[in-house]
C-alpha positions, 0 to 999 in steps of 0.5 A, a space after each residue: 322277127 323269127 315268126 315273120 320269116 316263118 310266115 314268109 317261108 310258109 307262104 313260099 312253101 304253100 305257093 311253091 308246092 301248089 304250083 309244083 303239083 299243078 305242073 305235074 298234074 296238068 298233063 293228066 287232066 283238067 282235075 289238076 285245077 284242084 291243086 290250085 284251090 288251096 292257093 286260090 283260097 289263101 289269095 282270096 282271103 288275104 286280098 279280101 281282108 286287105 281290101 276291106 279293113 282300110 275301107 271300114 276304117 275310113 267309113 268309120 271316120 267319114 260316115 255317121 253312125 245313124 246314117 241309113 247309108 251304113 246298111 249299104 256302104 259296108 265295103 264287103 261287096 267292093 272287097 269281094 269284087 277286088 279279091 275275086 279279080 286279083 285271085 283270078 288274075 293272080 292264079 291264072 298268071 301263076 298257073 301259066 308261068 308254072 307250066 313253062 318256068 325253067 328251074 332258074 326262073 322257078 328259083 327266082 320266083 320263090 325267092 321273090 315270094 319269100 322276100 316280099 312276105 318277109 319285108 311285109 311282115 317286118 315292115 308292118 311291125 315298123 309302121 305300127 309304131 307310127 300309124 294306126 291299124 289297118 293303115 300300118 298294114 296297108 302301107 306295109 303292103 304297098 311298100 313291100 310290093 314296090 321294094 321287092 318287085 322293082 329289083 326282081 323286075 330287073 333280075 327277071 328281065 335280065 334272065 329272060 334277055 341273057 338266058 332265054 333262047 328264042 324258039 327257032 320256028 318263030 324266026 320265019 313264022 307268019 303272025 298266024 303261025 306264031 299263034 299256033 306255035 304258042 298254042 302248041 307249047 301246051 301239053 298235047 291234050 284238050 279240055 277247058 283248061 287248055 282252052 283258057 291257057 291257050 290265050 296266054 301261051 299264044 300271047 307269049 308266042 306273038 310277043 316273041 314273034 314281034 321281037 323277032 320281026 323288029 330285031 334291028 331295034 334292040 330297044 324293042 327286045 329290051 322292052 319285051 324282057 321288061 314286059 315279061 318281068 312285070 309278072 314280078 309285081 303280081 307274084 310279090 303281092 301274092 306272096 304278101 297276101 298269103 303271108 298275111 293270112 298265115 300271120 293272122 293265124 299266128 296272132 299277128 306274127 307274135 314272137 
């Protein structure tokens, strides 16, 4: 179990350091994207493995060895597409959040990553007593994601609702002005990274603007906080896939 926590701690350190360097380097130029490469590689490798292994196990049961389909139904293309999609979405969301996260939010994010990685690693050992691999790992991934993301979902929603202040300019802004306010949250420079990140920053501003316009409906404001906290599911899965890569390098997290 000690090794399981070490793997989760290593994943937390890798994710935290990568995002910290990204946050510092972003203000100086688009080359800051280099700081996210190690994180992207780990997420891709972990996602690829987790997507491919169960598919291959199912094919081994369902597909005859002498079938001509065995040349094509390897599952590698499917795993590649799924891994690429999650890597792109995950890294983009992490990069966006890292640029605007407060110290409190950053601490919660790191705690979420460590908790998710730990529960996954320990849970896999438990499920191995009842299921064959790679299904034990797949079940542990799903269980850890939900067990960790749901409570942290509520924690992040509460923090946003109770501690985050609505930007003053949004109180009397029009819809188009709200979009511009969100874009202005980016560091004052141009570049292709700024163009990409302008989309989530503008979306965040518009979402806050909607809450301000519907301030007489508290349920809408509460939903706003919960919507922002959905990020916890992506972060939990990211912590799990990075932990899984480190675990595989340590022979399955053996003691």
